[in-house]
N, C-alpha and C positions, 0 to 999 in steps of 0.2 A: 328598242332596237338600237338607237343611237348610243345608248349606254354600253351595250355589248360590243359595238364597233370601236369603242374607246378602250374598254377594259381588256378584251381578249388580246390585242396586240401588245399591251403593256405587260400582261401576264406571260405572253410568249417571250418577250424580250428579257424579263426577269429570269425565267427558267433557262433561257439560252445563256445568260450571263453566269448563272449558277453552274450550269453544265460545263461551260468553258473553264471556270475556276477549278472545278473538280478534275477535269481532264489535265489541266496544267499541273495540279498537285500530284496526280498519278504519274504524269510524265517525269516530274522531278524525282519522285520516289523510285521510279524504275531506273533512272539514270544512276542514282545512289546505289541501288542493289547491283547493277551491272559493274560499277566501280569496285564494290566489295568482292564480287565474283572474280573480276580480273585480278585483284590483289591475291585472292586465294589461289587461283590457278598459277600465278607467278611463284608463289611460295611453294606449292606442290612441285612445280617444275624444278625449282632450285634444290629441293630435297631429293628428288629422283636423280638429278644430275650428280649429286654428292654420292649416290650409291652405285654409279656406273663402274667405278673401280672394283668394287666388291663383286658385281655381277661378271665383270671380265675375268677376275680370278676364278670364280666358280665355273665359268664356261671353259676356261683352259684346263682346269682340274678334271672336269667331266670328260673333256675330249681326250686327255691323257689316259684316264681310266678306261675309256672305251677302246682306245688303241691297244692297251695292254690286254684287255679281255678278248679282243678280236684275235690277237696273236695267239693267246693261250688256247682259245677255242679252235683256231685253225690248226695249231700243232696237235692238239688232242684228236681232232677229226682225221688228220693225216695219219697219225699213229694207229688209230682204230681201223681206218681203211686199209692200211698196209697189213695189219694182222689178218683181216678177213680176206684180202687178196692172196695172201700166202696159203691160206686154207683152201681156196678155190684152185690155185695152181697145183697144189699137191693132189687134189681130187682129180684134176684133169690129167695129171701125169699117171696116176694109178689106173685110170680107165684105159 
């Protein structure tokens, strides 16, 4: 019994030390991984910022095309509605 009272605490201390060392190693590795991820995110952000000018040009071009098509559709709609309104007015006059 006295032997177990001596051996068990020693084993617990040894396992505790091993666990502490493993946790320290895992902590250091996780810090290294986070630094790599931070570097990768900075690189991606730099590349995205370099494309902002291109996206601005594309946005302005699509806005201009949308404005032109809206005007064309509006003019076509007005022309068609005038044609049909003339037909209705002539029908009203004949009646």
